[in-house]
TIVEX-967945 format. One line per 10 residues: number of its first residue (from 1); for each residue x, y, z of N, C-alpha, C. Coordinates in pm, whole numbers, plus 50000, padded with zeros to 5 digits. Example, Ala and Ser with C-alpha at 12.3 -4.5 7.8 and 13.67 -1.06 7.14 Angstrom:
2
1> 51319:49431:50780:51230:49550:50780:51320:49670:50780; 51285:49775:50708:51367:49894:50714:51290:50003:50787
This chain:
339
1> 13684:83410:93573:13807:83334:93585:13775:83192:93634; 13852:83092:93590:13818:82955:93627:13855:82920:93770; 13780:82826:93826:13816:82760:93951:13865:82621:93915; 13990:82591:93949:14047:82461:93918:14076:82388:94047; 14062:82256:94043:14083:82178:94165:14164:82053:94137; 14245:82016:94234:14330:81897:94220:14380:81854:94356; 14470:81758:94358:14516:81698:94483:14666:81720:94504; 14707:81709:94629:14847:81722:94665:14915:81585:94651; 14948:81553:94529:15008:81424:94498:14911:81331:94428; 14965:81245:94342:14882:81148:94270:14922:81003:94298
11> 15028:80981:94372:15084:80846:94383:14997:80750:94462; 14907:80802:94544:14817:80715:94619:14678:80708:94557; 14665:80764:94437:14537:80759:94368:14509:80615:94323; 14392:80568:94358:14349:80433:94321:14232:80446:94225; 14258:80450:94095:14151:80478:93998:14051:80363:93988; 13928:80395:93952:13831:80288:93925:13884:80195:93817; 13842:80071:93820:13895:79971:93727:13876:80012:93582; 13760:80071:93549:13735:80109:93410:13827:80222:93365; 13872:80305:93458:13969:80411:93427:14108:80351:93416; 14143:80264:93509:14275:80203:93510:14305:80130:93378
21> 14206:80062:93325:14229:79982:93203:14259:80068:93081; 14215:80193:93082:14228:80277:92962:14364:80345:92951; 14441:80347:93060:14564:80426:93060:14686:80344:93100; 14802:80399:93064:14926:80324:93081:14976:80319:93224; 14948:80423:93300:14997:80423:93438:14908:80509:93525; 14944:80518:93653:14864:80591:93751:14854:80741:93718; 14966:80800:93671:14964:80941:93638:14862:80970:93529; 14862:80892:93422:14767:80917:93315:14623:80898:93363; 14600:80799:93446:14466:80779:93501:14424:80901:93582; 14517:80954:93662:14487:81073:93741:14456:81192:93650
31> 14539:81213:93549:14521:81326:93457:14386:81320:93388; 14338:81200:93363:14208:81185:93295:14091:81230:93382; 14113:81239:93514:14003:81269:93606:14015:81407:93672; 14135:81464:93675:14158:81589:93749:14228:81692:93661; 14223:81818:93705:14276:81929:93624:14420:81966:93657; 14462:81943:93780:14597:81981:93820:14641:81896:93938; 14772:81898:93963:14828:81825:94076:14940:81908:94136; 14948:81906:94267:15062:81965:94337:15159:81852:94368; 15279:81861:94313:15378:81755:94333:15448:81774:94467; 15418:81687:94561:15485:81692:94691:15620:81623:94689
41> 15639:81528:94599:15764:81452:94595:15884:81541:94567; 15862:81650:94494:15973:81741:94461:16026:81812:94585; 15946:81820:94688:15991:81881:94813:16102:81797:94876; 16087:81665:94874:16185:81578:94938:16309:81560:94850; 16286:81515:94729:16397:81500:94634:16347:81530:94494; 16428:81599:94419:16390:81634:94282:16415:81517:94188; 16326:81495:94093:16351:81391:93993:16456:81438:93893; 16505:81346:93815:16592:81386:93705:16510:81465:93604; 16570:81561:93535:16495:81636:93433:16429:81544:93330; 16496:81436:93294:16437:81343:93197:16311:81277:93252
51> 16308:81253:93383:16188:81196:93445:16074:81296:93441; 16102:81421:93477:15999:81525:93472:15947:81544:93329; 16037:81536:93233:15996:81548:93093:15902:81435:93054; 15931:81316:93105:15845:81201:93076:15707:81219:93141; 15702:81274:93261:15573:81300:93325:15489:81395:93239; 15555:81499:93188:15484:81596:93104:15432:81530:92977; 15513:81444:92918:15472:81375:92795:15353:81283:92822; 15357:81211:92933:15247:81122:92968:15119:81202:92990; 15131:81315:93058:15013:81399:93081:14959:81455:92950; 15049:81498:92862:15007:81556:92734:14929:81457:92649
61> 14961:81330:92659:14888:81229:92582:14741:81223:92622; 14711:81264:92744:14573:81259:92794:14510:81397:92791; 14582:81498:92840:14528:81634:92848:14642:81735:92844; 14670:81796:92728:14781:81892:92717:14764:82014:92807; 14642:82041:92854:14618:82157:92939:14633:82123:93088; 14662:81999:93119:14679:81959:93259:14795:82036:93321; 14778:82076:93448:14880:82159:93514:14950:82085:93627; 15081:82096:93629:15163:82054:93741:15199:82177:93824; 15183:82167:93954:15236:82267:94047:15350:82200:94121; 15463:82268:94126:15582:82209:94190:15599:82267:94329
71> 15609:82182:94427:15644:82225:94563:15796:82232:94570; 15848:82350:94599:15992:82369:94589:16067:82277:94684; 16189:82246:94647:16271:82154:94725:16300:82210:94864; 16302:82119:94961:16318:82159:95101:16451:82227:95130; 16551:82208:95047:16680:82272:95071:16669:82425:95068; 16561:82476:95006:16539:82620:94999:16470:82672:95125; 16371:82599:95173:16285:82649:95280:16312:82590:95417; 16359:82465:95423:16372:82395:95550:16519:82375:95589; 16554:82403:95714:16692:82378:95758:16725:82229:95755; 16851:82198:95743:16893:82057:95732:16867:81978:95858
81> 16833:82044:95967:16797:81974:96090:16652:81927:96090; 16576:81965:95989:16435:81925:95982:16424:81774:95963; 16326:81709:96031:16309:81564:96013:16275:81523:95871; 16230:81618:95789:16197:81585:95650:16319:81543:95569; 16439:81580:95617:16562:81542:95546:16594:81393:95561; 16525:81327:95652:16551:81183:95668:16514:81103:95544; 16429:81162:95460:16382:81090:95342:16474:81104:95221; 16579:81184:95232:16664:81203:95115:16778:81102:95116; 16823:81067:94996:16929:80966:94984:17067:81024:95016; 17096:81143:94962:17226:81206:94984:17223:81285:95115
91> 17301:81246:95210:17301:81311:95340:17383:81440:95338; 17340:81535:95419:17408:81664:95429:17530:81650:95520; 17649:81689:95474:17768:81684:95560:17748:81771:95684; 17794:81727:95800:17776:81804:95924:17825:81947:95916; 17934:81971:95842:17988:82106:95837:17912:82195:95738; 17808:82141:95671:17729:82220:95576:17585:82239:95621; 17552:82188:95737:17413:82188:95784:17354:82329:95789; 17434:82425:95830:17381:82561:95848:17370:82639:95718; 17386:82573:95605:17383:82642:95476:17254:82613:95397; 17159:82546:95461:17036:82507:95391:16912:82567:95457
101> 16811:82595:95375:16682:82637:95424:16673:82784:95462; 16547:82827:95493:16519:82963:95538:16562:83068:95436; 16569:83029:95306:16607:83120:95198:16746:83182:95222; 16833:83108:95290:16966:83160:95323:17042:83198:95196; 17124:83297:95209:17201:83347:95095:17329:83266:95079; 17308:83139:95037:17421:83048:95019:17413:82985:94881; 17527:82937:94838:17532:82868:94708:17440:82748:94706; 17429:82678:94820:17346:82557:94827:17198:82589:94804; 17149:82695:94862:17008:82732:94845:16980:82773:94701; 17068:82853:94643:17045:82897:94506:17062:82783:94405
111> 17150:82689:94436:17163:82572:94351:17036:82488:94356; 16978:82477:94475:16852:82403:94490:16742:82469:94409; 16741:82603:94405:16640:82670:94324:16663:82645:94176; 16786:82651:94128:16811:82628:93986:16768:82487:93946; 16790:82391:94033:16747:82253:94005:16595:82244:94007; 16531:82313:94101:16385:82314:94108:16327:82381:93984; 16387:82493:93945:16339:82567:93828:16346:82481:93701; 16452:82403:93690:16465:82317:93572:16349:82217:93567; 16312:82162:93681:16201:82067:93684:16069:82138:93649; 16052:82259:93702:15933:82337:93667:15923:82360:93517
121> 16035:82391:93454:16035:82417:93311:16000:82291:93232; 16054:82177:93274:16024:82052:93205:15875:82018:93214; 15814:82055:93325:15672:82023:93348:15579:82132:93296; 15635:82243:93246:15558:82361:93207:15471:82409:93323; 15528:82409:93440:15453:82449:93559:15425:82599:93556; 15303:82634:93586:15265:82774:93594:15299:82833:93730; 15307:82747:93831:15325:82794:93968:15419:82705:94045; 15495:82766:94136:15581:82694:94230:15540:82735:94371; 15525:82635:94457:15483:82658:94596:15604:82657:94689; 15614:82759:94773:15717:82767:94877:15647:82752:95012
131> 15650:82631:95064:15587:82604:95193:15695:82606:95301; 15678:82692:95399:15781:82709:95502:15743:82633:95629; 15842:82590:95705:15814:82517:95829:15763:82611:95938; 15704:82553:96042:15653:82634:96153:15764:82709:96224; 15888:82659:96212:16002:82724:96278:16049:82849:96204; 15995:82871:96083:16035:82988:96005:15950:83107:96048; 16004:83190:96133:15932:83305:96187:15975:83433:96115; 15894:83537:96123:15929:83663:96052:16032:83747:96128; 16149:83689:96148:16259:83762:96211:16322:83856:96108; 16400:83947:96156:16467:84040:96065:16555:83967:95966
141> 16626:83865:96014:16715:83789:95925:16635:83712:95820; 16529:83645:95862:16450:83567:95768:16384:83655:95662; 16332:83768:95704:16268:83859:95609:16370:83914:95510; 16490:83942:95557:16595:83992:95467:16635:83884:95367; 16642:83759:95413:16676:83650:95321:16566:83630:95216; 16440:83638:95259:16329:83626:95164:16337:83737:95059; 16361:83858:95106:16370:83973:95015:16479:83951:94911; 16595:83908:94956:16707:83887:94864:16679:83773:94767; 16622:83666:94818:16596:83548:94734:16494:83580:94626; 16376:83626:94665:16269:83645:94567:16294:83765:94475
151> 16381:83854:94516:16414:83969:94431:16519:83936:94326; 16587:83821:94342:16700:83792:94253:16685:83666:94168; 16606:83570:94210:16601:83443:94136:16528:83459:94003; 16569:83378:93908:16504:83372:93778:16373:83294:93795; 16262:83354:93753:16131:83291:93771:16082:83217:93647; 16143:83240:93534:16105:83172:93409:15956:83185:93379; 15899:83302:93410:15759:83326:93381:15661:83262:93478; 15712:83198:93583:15625:83132:93679:15571:83228:93784; 15460:83186:93847:15406:83254:93963:15453:83180:94088; 15472:83256:94196:15520:83198:94321:15411:83206:94427
161> 15394:83096:94500:15298:83089:94610:15373:83068:94741; 15334:83142:94843:15405:83142:94971:15310:83097:95082; 15348:82989:95154:15266:82939:95263:15345:82943:95395; 15328:83050:95473:15391:83054:95605:15307:82974:95705; 15373:82903:95794:15297:82819:95888:15333:82843:96035; 15433:82926:96061:15472:82953:96198:15395:83070:96256; 15421:83101:96381:15357:83214:96447:15419:83346:96407; 15347:83452:96433:15400:83586:96410:15372:83646:96274; 15312:83567:96184:15287:83618:96049:15155:83695:96046; 15160:83819:96090:15042:83903:96094:14993:83931:95950
171> 14860:83938:95929:14808:83960:95793:14867:84082:95725; 14885:84192:95798:14940:84312:95734:15085:84292:95692; 15160:84213:95770:15298:84183:95733:15302:84096:95608; 15219:83992:95607:15214:83903:95491:15169:83978:95367; 15069:84064:95383:15019:84140:95269:15127:84230:95210; 15197:84302:95295:15301:84393:95247:15416:84316:95181; 15454:84204:95242:15564:84123:95190:15528:84061:95055; 15410:84000:95048:15368:83933:94925:15344:84033:94812; 15292:84148:94846:15269:84250:94744:15402:84298:94686; 15499:84322:94771:15629:84372:94726:15706:84268:94646
181> 15697:84140:94688:15776:84035:94625:15697:83956:94519; 15574:83999:94493:15489:83935:94392:15468:83787:94423; 15416:83762:94542:15383:83628:94588:15233:83621:94615; 15175:83504:94596:15036:83485:94639:15037:83410:94772; 14954:83454:94863:14949:83399:94998:14861:83274:94999; 14918:83160:95040:14846:83032:95041:14779:83013:95177; 14651:82977:95175:14578:82957:95300:14481:82840:95286; 14438:82788:95401:14322:82701:95408:14203:82793:95431; 14110:82804:95336:14004:82905:95347:13908:82882:95463; 13906:82762:95519:13821:82738:95635:13885:82792:95763
191> 14010:82835:95752:14081:82886:95869:14128:83031:95852; 14141:83076:95727:14198:83208:95704:14160:83255:95565; 14190:83380:95535:14172:83436:95401:14307:83488:95353; 14332:83483:95223:14462:83531:95174:14481:83680:95201; 14599:83712:95253:14631:83852:95280:14662:83926:95152; 14712:83852:95051:14741:83913:94921:14732:83806:94813; 14677:83845:94700:14667:83755:94585:14748:83813:94471; 14835:83731:94415:14909:83771:94297:14868:83679:94181; 14767:83720:94108:14715:83655:93987:14634:83528:94015; 14675:83446:94112:14602:83322:94140:14574:83311:94289
201> 14448:83279:94323:14413:83245:94461:14451:83098:94483; 14519:83070:94592:14569:82934:94616:14517:82886:94751; 14421:82793:94746:14366:82733:94867:14423:82592:94883; 14470:82560:95005:14515:82425:95040:14431:82376:95156; 14361:82266:95135:14267:82215:95235:14324:82095:95306; 14326:82101:95440:14384:81993:95521:14279:81918:95603; 14154:81963:95599:14051:81901:95681:14021:81983:95804; 13906:81959:95864:13861:82038:95978:13863:81960:96108; 13920:81842:96106:13922:81760:96226:14029:81800:96325; 14022:81739:96444:14123:81765:96546:14257:81703:96510
211> 14255:81596:96430:14377:81530:96386:14405:81571:96241; 14526:81620:96218:14560:81670:96085:14536:81566:95976; 14472:81610:95869:14449:81533:95746:14339:81426:95759; 14306:81382:95880:14207:81275:95899:14067:81335:95896; 14017:81355:95773:13888:81422:95760:13828:81395:95623; 13696:81383:95620:13621:81375:95495:13518:81488:95498; 13517:81572:95396:13433:81690:95399:13285:81658:95379; 13201:81727:95456:13056:81717:95443:13010:81791:95318; 12894:81755:95269:12839:81822:95151:12823:81971:95175; 12773:82010:95293:12750:82152:95319:12881:82229:95324
221> 12990:82162:95359:13121:82229:95361:13171:82251:95219; 13142:82159:95130:13179:82179:94990:13099:82293:94928; 12972:82303:94966:12890:82415:94918:12942:82547:94973; 12986:82547:95098:13045:82667:95157:13174:82704:95085; 13255:82604:95052:13379:82629:94979:13350:82690:94842; 13244:82642:94778:13208:82698:94647:13175:82846:94659; 13107:82882:94766:13076:83023:94789:13203:83104:94815; 13297:83046:94889:13424:83115:94913:13496:83145:94781; 13496:83046:94693:13563:83066:94563:13496:83177:94483; 13365:83186:94494:13292:83287:94417:13329:83429:94459
231> 13382:83444:94581:13425:83576:94627:13546:83626:94547; 13620:83534:94486:13747:83570:94422:13746:83550:94270; 13662:83462:94219:13679:83417:94080:13648:83522:93976; 13581:83630:94012:13559:83735:93913:13688:83810:93881; 13784:83810:93975:13909:83885:93954:14029:83795:93926; 14028:83674:93981:14146:83588:93970:14108:83445:93939; 14205:83370:93886:14191:83225:93883:14197:83176:94027; 14126:83068:94055:14124:83011:94190:14167:82865:94181; 14272:82829:94254:14318:82691:94260:14282:82634:94398; 14218:82519:94397:14178:82451:94520:14250:82316:94525
241> 14342:82302:94618:14422:82180:94632:14385:82109:94762; 14367:81977:94752:14322:81896:94865:14438:81817:94921; 14450:81820:95055:14564:81754:95120:14518:81678:95244; 14403:81612:95233:14351:81530:95342:14347:81384:95298; 14320:81293:95389:14321:81151:95356:14224:81117:95242; 14111:81183:95239:14009:81154:95136:14016:81255:95022; 14137:81303:94991:14149:81411:94894:14097:81374:94755; 14117:81252:94711:14075:81217:94576:13923:81218:94563; 13855:81165:94663:13709:81163:94659:13652:81302:94682; 13704:81374:94782:13654:81509:94809:13676:81601:94690
251> 13792:81589:94627:13822:81671:94510:13727:81639:94396; 13699:81511:94374:13608:81472:94267:13467:81523:94293; 13423:81515:94416:13290:81566:94451:13283:81717:94426; 13388:81789:94466:13390:81933:94446:13396:81966:94297; 13469:81888:94221:13477:81909:94076:13340:81895:94012; 13264:81796:94055:13128:81778:94002:13042:81899:94035; 13060:81954:94155:12985:82073:94193:13023:82191:94105; 13152:82206:94077:13198:82316:93990:13140:82304:93850; 13123:82181:93804:13073:82159:93668:12921:82161:93660; 12856:82192:93771:12710:82201:93772:12639:82068:93774
261> 12711:81962:93811:12650:81829:93814:12589:81795:93950; 12603:81887:94045:12552:81860:94178:12645:81769:94256; 12610:81744:94381:12692:81660:94466:12637:81519:94472; 12722:81419:94449:12676:81281:94465:12648:81252:94612; 12559:81159:94636:12527:81122:94775:12652:81066:94843; 12680:81116:94962:12796:81070:95038:12748:80982:95153; 12783:80854:95153:12737:80766:95261:12817:80786:95389; 12749:80771:95503:12813:80777:95634:12761:80660:95716; 12823:80635:95828:12776:80532:95919:12775:80394:95856; 12672:80316:95886:12661:80179:95834:12657:80178:95682
271> 12594:80280:95623:12585:80289:95477:12724:80299:95415; 12815:80371:95481:12952:80385:95430:13023:80250:95428; 12999:80168:95530:13063:80036:95535:13009:79948:95423; 12879:79949:95405:12817:79866:95301:12869:79907:95163; 12883:80038:95141:12932:80086:95013:13077:80044:94987; 13152:80021:95094:13292:79980:95081:13307:79832:95052; 13200:79758:95066:13203:79612:95052:13139:79574:94919; 13220:79543:94820:13170:79509:94687:13164:79356:94674; 13051:79299:94719:13035:79154:94717:12903:79117:94652; 12893:78992:94614:12766:78938:94567:12700:78865:94684
281> 12570:78877:94692:12495:78813:94800:12429:78686:94747; 12415:78586:94834:12449:78583:94977:12600:78580:94999; 12641:78628:95118:12782:78629:95157:12792:78602:95306; 12916:78596:95353:12939:78567:95495:13027:78674:95557; 13023:78682:95687:13110:78777:95757:13256:78741:95730; 13288:78614:95726:13425:78571:95702:13474:78617:95566; 13391:78604:95462:13431:78647:95329:13456:78798:95325; 13368:78874:95388:13383:79020:95389:13513:79060:95458; 13541:79000:95572:13661:79034:95647:13786:78995:95569; 13785:78878:95504:13901:78834:95429:13930:78924:95309
291> 13825:78970:95244:13844:79050:95123:13854:79200:95149; 13783:79248:95250:13774:79394:95269:13809:79438:95411; 13862:79348:95490:13885:79380:95630:13973:79501:95655; 14070:79526:95566:14164:79638:95587:14122:79766:95514; 14007:79762:95450:13957:79881:95379:13907:79984:95480; 13949:80109:95460:13902:80218:95545:13767:80269:95496; 13680:80305:95587:13555:80372:95549:13526:80479:95654; 13459:80586:95610:13433:80700:95696:13292:80689:95753; 13282:80663:95882:13150:80655:95945:13105:80793:95994; 13201:80884:96012:13175:81023:96045:13286:81106:95980
301> 13265:81239:95963:13368:81319:95898:13505:81312:95964; 13511:81291:96095:13640:81284:96164:13676:81142:96208; 13599:81045:96167:13622:80909:96215:13618:80809:96101; 13733:80748:96076:13737:80641:95978:13777:80512:96050; 13721:80401:96005:13748:80271:96067:13769:80169:95956; 13835:80061:95992:13850:79951:95896:13727:79863:95900; 13692:79809:95785:13575:79722:95775:13586:79606:95874; 13704:79547:95884:13721:79433:95975:13694:79468:96119; 13733:79588:96158:13712:79634:96296:13563:79640:96328; 13483:79686:96232:13339:79694:96253:13274:79557:96251
311> 13316:79473:96156:13254:79340:96143:13279:79253:96265; 13388:79278:96337:13414:79201:96458:13302:79216:96561; 13233:79330:96557:13127:79357:96654:12991:79300:96612; 12983:79257:96487:12857:79203:96434:12845:79055:96471; 12735:79018:96531:12715:78879:96573:12670:78789:96458; 12596:78844:96366:12543:78765:96253:12656:78718:96163; 12648:78595:96114:12755:78535:96033:12723:78532:95885; 12595:78531:95848:12555:78517:95708:12460:78629:95669; 12474:78675:95543:12390:78785:95495:12337:78750:95357; 12206:78751:95343:12143:78714:95216:12122:78832:95123
321> 12138:78954:95174:12115:79072:95092:12189:79191:95149; 12198:79294:95068:12260:79419:95113:12184:79477:95231; 12054:79472:95225:11970:79527:95330:11992:79454:95463; 12016:79324:95455:12039:79246:95576:12172:79284:95640; 12275:79306:95558:12404:79350:95609:12392:79489:95670; 12320:79577:95602:12303:79712:95652:12234:79713:95788; 12130:79633:95802:12057:79627:95930:12147:79577:96042; 12231:79477:96013:12321:79423:96115:12426:79527:96156; 12474:79604:96059:12574:79706:96089:12514:79822:96169; 12389:79856:96141:12325:79966:96213:12309:79936:96361
331> 12313:79809:96397:12303:79770:96538:12432:79796:96614; 12545:79809:96542:12674:79828:96611:12740:79962:96579; 12689:80034:96479:12743:80165:96445:12642:80271:96484; 12679:80363:96574:12587:80470:96609:12550:80552:96486; 12427:80594:96477:12385:80675:96364:12464:80805:96364; 12525:80842:96250:12609:80963:96249:12529:81089:96272; 12600:81191:96320:12537:81321:96334:12499:81373:96196; 12414:81474:96193:12372:81531:96066:12491:81573:95984; 12501:81524:95859:12615:81559:95773:12567:81630:95649
């Protein structure tokens, strides 16, 4: 069975210039480089069906086999008191607040699903993700609502993925629930293993740092992830979705590993700063700061800094070569730990 990998969203993808020139927009550039995408924007607000249809058409022009995964709209999973509702244009009337989220048996929740399903159909989505808030606990009421919702909604041939994030979700409970309702359990494999798989293994990676999402994966961690996937791929398709700050690069590196191309060298420390600075030499500190000062670079897996922040510590003003810049940076950037 295949292992497929993609990112949680494409809107922040910054394609290489040679890729950008070949395609009409960011989506097509993304489709040319990756196999699938998890649409996070659908969680906040659903696009018009015509917009979703256009996304599918744009993707088909590049790769008809490209997959969209739709993250279900928050009106299904999240109560209207959630801060995520601040991003929606149409505000929820105060007297209707208690009718949204937690799979409640209300017209509003089921209407949100019908609208989500229509978008899934326009995109030919194989899977829909139901990500629940940490406040969604396995209470008797919540479990009953889940049972009623997933037992009655029209699935249109789609697979459903369930990501619980609150406390109390014991593996045996999740396994029994997902097995009965035909859901696949979504996990970060570096933190947990799926309690139940329904046709597709779904991994969502957030990074291993102390601060959520602020992480760049080490080569050995990608190799470990490849081994994790091999535990499942003989029986199921495996989807690996990246949701960290460096998701586009980490995903591309992992994709190369999947294709047997090996891992490209990943720079850290002073080398990472130099790689972020695309200049002709000789150059000056002033030119680098003006052009690349706000560019982020990863000096360690859990530490990213702006180029300008590092250059402020460098006393040298002029650099005749890449090696000269590297030497100056090594004097102010501690050598990274083994990566």
